[in-house]
C-alpha angles and dihedrals in degrees: 000000000000122000090228089056089049091058094047091048097045118097118217119204136177129234135179118227109239092214105050103008095238121152119243126191109205129194104220094203097052093027090223132135106247099181136014126194118187114222110256117238119240107249109213128205123257087252091057092048090050093048089048091052095049090051091051091047092050091051087054091052094046088051092049094050092048090049093050090047089055093049090051090050091050091049092052090046090051090048092048090052094048093052090049091052093047089051090052089049093052090046088054095047089049094057097047 
């Protein structure tokens, strides 16, 4: 077969990479990638970047507050258990 005929008979199809979204042009006869175009990243505006950063910062603050609240609740629970243990100890000392 002639190389010119091979090129005419070959079918080229386009596929998108499921991982990175790049476009691939594949020759069905040779099973080779003929062309590869990387997916262009979306360039956001400065306002979008600032909004995204504010949301991220708010998320950090919310997590910090919830962690602090949990620590306060644990402290109260520990104080309650300590007082109960102290009462039981006083009862035991009073009986003896």
